C-alpha positions as CSV (number, residue, x, y, z in Angstrom):
1,M,252.1,-44.7,-59.8
2,L,252.3,-41.3,-62.1
3,T,251.9,-38.3,-60.4
4,S,248.8,-36.7,-62.3
5,V,245.5,-37.4,-64.5
6,L,247.1,-35.4,-67.0
7,T,247.2,-36.4,-70.6
8,S,245.5,-35.5,-74.1
9,R,244.1,-37.6,-77.0
10,H,246.4,-35.4,-79.8
11,S,249.5,-35.6,-81.0
12,R,252.9,-36.5,-79.3
13,S,255.9,-34.1,-79.4
14,L,255.9,-33.3,-82.9
15,W,251.8,-33.7,-83.5
16,L,252.6,-36.8,-85.4
17,R,250.3,-39.1,-83.3
18,P,247.2,-38.7,-81.5
19,F,247.6,-39.2,-77.7
20,R,245.7,-41.1,-74.9
21,F,243.9,-39.3,-72.3
22,L,245.4,-41.5,-68.8
23,S,248.3,-43.7,-68.6
24,S,247.2,-46.7,-66.8
25,A,249.4,-46.3,-63.9
26,A,247.4,-43.5,-62.8
27,L,244.4,-45.2,-62.9
28,V,243.8,-44.4,-59.2
29,A,240.6,-43.5,-57.1
30,L,240.1,-39.5,-57.6
31,V,239.6,-39.4,-54.3
32,S,243.1,-40.3,-53.0
33,L,244.3,-37.9,-55.8
34,V,242.3,-34.9,-54.4
35,A,242.7,-36.2,-50.7
36,A,246.5,-35.9,-51.3
37,C,246.5,-32.3,-52.7
38,G,244.4,-31.1,-49.9
39,G,240.7,-31.6,-50.4
40,G,238.0,-29.1,-49.4
41,G,235.9,-26.6,-50.8
42,G,235.0,-22.8,-51.5
43,S,234.5,-20.9,-54.3
44,N,237.0,-20.7,-57.1
45,N,237.3,-17.0,-56.8
46,S,238.3,-17.5,-53.1
47,N,241.9,-16.5,-51.6
48,S,241.9,-19.3,-49.6
49,N,241.8,-23.0,-50.4
50,S,243.2,-26.2,-49.8
51,S,245.9,-26.7,-52.3
52,S,249.4,-28.2,-51.0
53,S,250.8,-25.6,-53.2
54,S,252.2,-22.6,-52.6
55,G,253.9,-19.9,-54.7
56,S,252.8,-17.3,-57.6
57,S,249.2,-17.2,-58.7
58,G,250.0,-17.3,-61.9
59,S,250.5,-14.7,-64.5
60,G,246.8,-14.6,-66.0
61,G,244.4,-11.8,-65.0
62,S,241.0,-11.6,-62.7
63,A,239.0,-13.9,-63.4
64,V,236.4,-13.8,-66.0
65,P,232.7,-14.9,-66.6
66,S,232.4,-18.4,-67.8
67,P,230.7,-19.3,-71.2
68,T,226.6,-19.8,-70.2
69,Q,225.4,-21.3,-73.5
70,Q,223.1,-24.2,-73.4
71,P,223.0,-27.4,-75.3
72,T,220.6,-27.7,-78.2
73,A,217.8,-30.7,-76.7
74,A,219.4,-34.5,-77.9
75,T,216.4,-35.1,-79.1
76,A,217.0,-35.3,-83.6
77,A,217.8,-37.9,-85.6
78,N,221.4,-35.9,-85.8
79,T,222.2,-35.7,-81.7
80,V,223.2,-38.0,-79.4
81,G,223.7,-37.5,-75.5
82,V,226.9,-36.8,-74.4
83,V,227.5,-37.4,-70.5
84,V,230.1,-36.4,-68.2
85,N,230.2,-38.4,-64.9
86,S,232.2,-41.0,-63.1
87,G,232.1,-43.3,-65.8
88,L,233.0,-46.9,-65.6
89,T,236.2,-46.7,-63.3
90,G,234.8,-43.4,-61.0
91,T,238.4,-41.9,-61.1
92,L,239.0,-39.6,-64.6
93,P,237.1,-35.7,-64.8
94,N,236.1,-34.3,-67.7
95,I,235.5,-37.8,-69.9
96,P,232.6,-37.1,-72.4
97,T,231.0,-40.2,-73.7
98,V,228.5,-41.4,-76.1
99,S,226.4,-44.7,-77.1
100,V,227.6,-45.7,-80.5
101,T,225.7,-49.2,-82.0
102,V,227.9,-51.3,-84.3
103,C,226.7,-54.0,-86.6
104,V,227.3,-56.7,-88.9
105,A,227.6,-54.9,-92.3
106,G,224.3,-54.9,-93.6
107,T,222.6,-56.5,-91.0
108,S,220.7,-56.0,-88.0
109,T,223.1,-57.9,-86.1
110,C,224.4,-55.4,-84.0
111,E,225.5,-54.5,-80.6
112,T,225.1,-51.1,-78.8
113,V,228.1,-49.5,-76.8
114,N,228.2,-47.0,-73.7
115,N,230.7,-44.9,-72.6
116,V,232.7,-44.6,-75.9
117,Q,234.6,-41.4,-75.2
118,V,234.5,-38.3,-77.4
119,D,237.8,-37.2,-79.4
120,T,237.5,-34.2,-81.0
121,A,241.3,-34.8,-82.0
122,S,241.6,-38.4,-83.5
123,F,240.0,-40.1,-85.7
124,G,238.0,-43.0,-86.6
125,L,236.1,-45.4,-83.8
126,R,237.8,-47.8,-81.7
127,L,236.2,-49.8,-79.5
128,L,237.5,-52.5,-77.0
129,A,237.0,-55.8,-77.4
130,S,235.6,-56.9,-74.3
131,A,233.1,-54.4,-75.1
132,L,231.7,-56.5,-78.2
133,P,230.9,-59.6,-76.4
134,N,228.2,-60.4,-78.4
135,L,228.6,-59.5,-81.9
136,L,232.9,-59.8,-81.9
137,G,232.7,-63.2,-83.0
138,S,230.6,-62.1,-86.6
139,L,232.4,-59.2,-87.4
140,P,234.9,-60.0,-90.1
141,A,238.6,-59.1,-89.7
142,S,240.2,-57.2,-92.9
143,T,242.8,-58.7,-94.5
144,A,246.2,-57.2,-96.1
145,N,249.1,-58.7,-98.0
146,G,247.6,-62.2,-97.4
147,G,247.4,-61.6,-93.1
148,T,245.2,-60.1,-90.7
149,L,245.4,-56.3,-91.2
150,A,245.9,-54.8,-87.5
151,E,246.7,-51.1,-86.6
152,C,249.1,-49.9,-83.1
153,T,247.9,-46.1,-82.8
154,A,250.5,-44.1,-80.4
155,F,249.2,-42.7,-77.6
156,A,251.5,-40.7,-74.5
157,D,251.7,-43.7,-72.2
158,G,251.0,-46.5,-74.4
159,Y,249.2,-47.6,-77.3
160,T,246.2,-49.2,-78.7
161,W,246.8,-52.7,-80.8
162,G,244.4,-55.0,-82.4
163,T,242.4,-55.6,-85.9
164,V,240.7,-53.7,-88.3
165,R,237.2,-55.0,-88.8
166,P,234.4,-53.4,-91.1
167,A,231.4,-52.8,-89.2
168,D,228.0,-50.4,-89.4
169,V,228.4,-47.7,-87.1
170,K,225.1,-46.2,-85.8
171,I,225.2,-43.2,-83.5
172,G,221.9,-41.1,-82.8
173,G,219.9,-41.3,-85.7
174,E,223.1,-41.2,-88.2
175,T,224.8,-44.1,-89.9
176,A,228.0,-45.0,-91.6
177,S,227.8,-47.9,-93.8
178,N,230.9,-50.6,-94.2
179,I,233.5,-48.4,-92.5
180,P,236.8,-49.6,-90.7
181,I,237.0,-49.8,-87.5
182,Q,239.8,-50.9,-85.0
183,V,238.9,-53.1,-82.2
184,I,241.3,-53.0,-79.1
185,G,242.8,-56.2,-77.8
186,D,241.8,-58.9,-80.1
187,L,244.9,-60.4,-81.4
188,G,248.1,-61.4,-78.7
189,S,251.0,-60.7,-81.7
190,V,252.3,-57.4,-80.9
191,P,254.9,-56.0,-82.8
192,S,258.1,-54.5,-80.9
193,A,258.2,-51.6,-82.7
194,C,254.2,-51.1,-81.5
195,A,255.2,-52.7,-77.9
196,G,257.8,-50.0,-77.5
197,F,255.5,-47.2,-77.1
198,G,255.2,-47.8,-73.4
199,N,252.0,-49.8,-72.0
200,A,249.2,-52.0,-73.5
201,Q,245.6,-50.1,-73.6
202,N,243.2,-53.4,-74.2
203,T,241.5,-52.8,-71.1
204,V,238.7,-50.9,-69.3
205,Q,240.9,-49.7,-66.5
206,D,243.5,-49.0,-69.3
207,L,241.6,-47.0,-71.2
208,G,238.8,-45.1,-68.7
209,A,236.3,-46.0,-71.4
210,N,234.9,-48.6,-73.8
211,G,236.5,-47.0,-76.3
212,I,237.4,-43.8,-78.3
213,L,234.8,-42.2,-80.9
214,G,237.3,-40.1,-82.9
215,I,235.5,-37.2,-84.8
216,G,238.1,-34.7,-85.5
217,V,238.7,-32.8,-89.2
218,A,240.6,-35.1,-90.7
219,P,238.5,-38.2,-92.9
220,Y,240.9,-41.1,-92.4
221,D,243.2,-41.9,-89.7
222,N,246.6,-41.7,-91.9
223,I,248.6,-41.7,-89.0
224,G,248.4,-44.8,-87.6
225,A,250.7,-47.8,-88.3
226,Y,249.0,-51.1,-90.2
227,Y,250.6,-54.8,-90.1
228,S,249.6,-57.5,-92.0
229,C,249.3,-60.6,-89.3
230,P,249.4,-63.9,-91.8
231,G,248.0,-66.4,-89.2
232,N,247.7,-63.4,-87.1
233,T,251.3,-63.5,-85.8
234,N,254.8,-62.8,-87.6
235,C,253.2,-59.1,-87.6
236,V,254.7,-57.2,-90.9
237,T,254.1,-53.3,-91.2
238,A,251.7,-53.2,-94.8
239,T,251.0,-50.5,-96.7
240,V,246.9,-50.1,-97.2
241,T,244.7,-48.3,-99.5
242,Q,242.6,-45.1,-97.8
243,T,239.9,-47.3,-97.8
244,Q,241.1,-49.7,-95.7
245,L,242.0,-47.0,-93.2
246,V,240.2,-46.9,-89.9
247,A,237.7,-44.2,-90.6
248,N,236.0,-41.3,-89.2
249,P,232.0,-42.4,-89.3
250,V,231.2,-38.5,-89.4
251,P,231.7,-37.9,-93.5
252,K,230.0,-40.7,-93.7
253,F,226.9,-40.1,-92.8
254,G,225.6,-38.6,-95.9
255,T,223.4,-35.0,-95.5
256,D,224.8,-34.6,-91.9
257,G,228.9,-35.5,-92.8
258,N,230.4,-32.2,-92.8
259,G,231.0,-31.9,-89.7
260,V,230.2,-31.6,-85.8
261,I,229.0,-29.8,-83.2
262,L,229.9,-30.2,-79.7
263,E,227.7,-28.7,-77.4
264,M,228.3,-28.7,-73.6
265,A,226.2,-27.6,-70.8
266,P,227.8,-24.9,-68.5
267,V,229.0,-26.4,-65.3
268,S,229.7,-24.4,-61.7
269,D,233.0,-23.0,-61.1
270,N,232.9,-25.0,-58.2
271,G,233.1,-28.2,-60.4
272,A,230.6,-30.7,-60.4
273,P,229.5,-34.2,-60.3
274,S,228.2,-34.9,-63.3
275,A,227.8,-32.7,-66.9
276,T,225.3,-33.4,-70.4
277,G,226.0,-32.0,-73.4
278,T,224.7,-32.6,-77.0
279,L,226.8,-34.1,-80.0
280,V,225.1,-32.6,-82.9
281,F,226.0,-34.3,-86.8
282,G,226.1,-31.8,-89.4
283,I,226.9,-27.9,-90.0
284,G,224.9,-26.0,-91.8
285,T,222.7,-29.0,-92.9
286,Q,219.6,-29.0,-90.7
287,S,217.3,-26.5,-88.1
288,N,219.5,-27.5,-85.1
289,N,223.1,-26.9,-86.5
290,A,223.2,-23.5,-88.0
291,M,227.1,-21.5,-87.8
292,N,226.5,-19.5,-85.4
293,A,230.2,-19.7,-83.9
294,S,231.1,-16.3,-83.9
295,Q,235.3,-17.4,-84.6
296,S,236.2,-19.2,-87.2
297,F,239.8,-20.5,-88.3
298,N,241.1,-23.2,-90.8
299,T,243.1,-25.3,-89.1
300,D,245.3,-27.9,-90.6
301,S,244.8,-31.7,-91.8
302,W,244.8,-32.4,-88.1
303,G,242.9,-29.7,-86.8
304,R,245.8,-27.3,-85.9
305,L,246.2,-23.9,-85.6
306,S,248.3,-21.5,-84.1
307,S,248.3,-19.2,-81.6
308,T,250.1,-16.7,-79.4
309,F,250.2,-17.0,-75.8
310,N,252.7,-16.0,-72.6
311,G,254.7,-14.1,-75.4
312,R,255.3,-17.6,-77.2
313,T,254.0,-18.4,-80.8
314,L,252.4,-22.4,-79.7
315,Q,250.5,-25.2,-82.0
316,T,247.0,-25.0,-80.5
317,F,244.2,-27.4,-80.7
318,L,240.3,-28.3,-79.5
319,D,240.6,-31.6,-77.8
320,S,237.5,-32.8,-76.0
321,G,239.6,-35.8,-75.7
322,S,242.3,-33.9,-73.0
323,N,240.6,-33.7,-69.7
324,A,241.8,-29.9,-68.5
325,I,243.9,-26.8,-70.5
326,F,247.5,-28.2,-71.2
327,F,249.7,-25.4,-70.9
328,V,253.3,-24.8,-69.7
329,D,253.4,-21.3,-67.4
330,S,256.3,-21.2,-64.4
331,A,254.3,-18.9,-62.7
332,L,251.2,-20.8,-62.0
333,P,251.6,-23.2,-59.0
334,Q,251.1,-27.0,-59.5
335,C,248.9,-29.2,-56.9
336,G,251.9,-31.5,-56.9
337,G,251.0,-34.7,-54.9
338,N,248.6,-37.2,-56.6
339,L,247.4,-34.6,-58.6
340,G,251.0,-33.6,-60.1
341,T,250.8,-30.9,-62.7
342,F,247.7,-29.4,-62.3
343,Y,247.4,-26.0,-61.9
344,C,246.5,-24.4,-58.4
345,P,246.7,-21.6,-58.0
346,S,245.7,-19.5,-54.6
347,S,242.8,-17.5,-56.9
348,T,241.4,-18.0,-60.2
349,Q,243.2,-16.5,-63.2
350,S,242.4,-15.7,-66.9
351,F,244.1,-15.9,-69.7
352,S,243.9,-15.5,-72.9
353,A,245.6,-16.9,-76.3
354,A,245.8,-14.7,-80.0
355,L,244.8,-17.5,-82.4
356,V,245.7,-17.5,-85.9
357,S,244.2,-20.0,-88.4
358,N,246.3,-22.6,-90.3
359,N,246.3,-20.3,-93.7
360,G,246.9,-17.0,-91.8
361,A,243.6,-15.9,-93.0
362,S,241.6,-15.3,-89.4
363,T,242.7,-14.1,-86.1
364,G,240.6,-14.3,-82.6
365,T,240.8,-14.8,-79.5
366,A,240.9,-18.0,-76.8
367,T,239.9,-16.6,-73.3
368,F,239.8,-19.0,-70.1
369,N,239.7,-19.3,-66.3
370,V,242.4,-21.8,-64.3
371,A,241.1,-22.3,-61.2
372,N,242.6,-24.4,-57.9
373,G,242.7,-28.1,-59.1
374,S,242.3,-29.2,-55.7
375,M,239.3,-27.3,-55.1
376,L,237.8,-27.9,-59.0
377,L,237.8,-31.9,-58.2
378,G,236.0,-31.7,-54.7
379,S,237.4,-34.3,-52.6
380,G,236.7,-36.9,-55.1
381,S,232.8,-36.0,-55.8
382,N,233.5,-33.8,-58.7
383,Y,234.0,-35.5,-62.5
384,A,233.1,-32.4,-64.6
385,A,235.4,-29.4,-64.2
386,N,235.1,-26.2,-66.5
387,N,238.1,-24.4,-65.5
388,L,240.7,-27.5,-65.2
389,A,244.2,-26.7,-66.5
390,G,247.4,-28.2,-65.9
391,Q,251.0,-28.7,-67.5
392,F,251.6,-32.0,-69.7
393,G,253.4,-32.8,-73.4
394,S,254.9,-30.1,-75.3
395,S,255.7,-26.8,-74.6
396,A,255.1,-25.3,-77.5
397,A,252.1,-26.3,-77.3
398,L,248.2,-24.9,-75.9
399,D,245.7,-27.9,-75.9
400,L,242.5,-26.4,-75.4
401,G,240.9,-29.5,-73.7
402,L,237.2,-30.6,-72.3
403,S,237.8,-27.7,-69.4
404,F,237.5,-25.1,-72.7
405,F,234.2,-26.7,-74.0
406,Y,231.7,-26.4,-71.0
407,G,228.9,-23.4,-71.9
408,R,230.3,-23.6,-75.6
409,Y,229.5,-24.8,-79.1
410,V,232.7,-26.1,-80.5
411,Y,232.5,-26.7,-84.2
412,Y,234.4,-29.1,-86.5
413,G,234.2,-28.8,-90.1
414,M,235.4,-31.5,-91.8
415,D,238.7,-32.0,-94.5
416,M,236.5,-32.1,-97.9
417,T,239.7,-31.0,-100.0
418,A,240.1,-34.2,-101.7
419,S,236.9,-33.8,-103.3
420,G,237.5,-29.8,-104.0
421,G,235.6,-28.8,-100.7
422,K,236.1,-26.9,-98.1
423,A,239.2,-27.1,-95.8
424,P,239.1,-28.2,-92.0
425,Y,237.9,-25.7,-89.5
426,V,237.2,-25.3,-85.8
427,A,235.0,-22.6,-84.7
428,F,233.6,-21.3,-81.6
């Protein structure tokens, strides 16, 4: 069993491939995870807590007030409600999910899939085959070079493998017509290069959700590995056209396709059993999606900017597919036990990162708190935590995961440079 529930769906060590959220080996009851670190309650500003760790309380300053923006009502056609709760496994904190409807392209033959994780640092819709029991047989598989087209997507703890299929994708009142999606776990023949990434993430227990809705700034998943599988076996790498790549549905939404806003309601600084939010499509296209961010930053093609943090220059990204804020700080005590590398400071600490846009044209600041992870998770009763942080991945990265999103509007402008439009950006 792994000793933490830390991971992200962003990039690997060189930030070339998406990460998955959680290792299947870490799928143990959250109650057990927290109990192993001590459990207990109390304020996140308290000097007394149940952490089993000891040592320095971190290099940050005193706690700052948490953000308090309230989400837009999810009543308009360009919105969909977001929920964070115990989910399908009852084991994972900070997983924002929505419902997605998938249809055979151009028909009314559809199936709605609940509990699909919202991931602002990956690109394209990926659904478990098991989440499409009534529709899968009707969705045609794409082909390439005389074989079934499949994709391998590498994550920190394994991989997703499955066919690429065209479908109509409906979220809220928006529709992306006839776009390629990945169906996970519907093809048994796994290339050795794909299996080499670790464990297959082909079930709910492995994935922690019914799928991944990648709505980051890139319009296509051009960093996955695509294969041609003649007779659904003997898969070999394939070069595919852009139209065959798994597609981010947002740019296909027409009027509201230039971006998204993820708006998460604030939660208690002690953690909460659940949280809500709204995913708004379009930026400046409707009365409910005006650009009101105070800070905006151009990014690279995958949504990355840079920051100066704890005296280092780091790659930085805002990633709802990560369940905490991840960075390396040897002065912060880790929880240990089954909470692994989550941080458990004796009192809540505040940190600030000096952000710089990808083109160097704009600067700003990201300020956040880090509280005791054991206290925040509340002996297994809490699945939403706004000050949860830990150490995971590259020491050269600052991953502003879902903890950073509570009480904020976070904007993602789609990369429209291919058609002469705006460069990708993030804002809050």
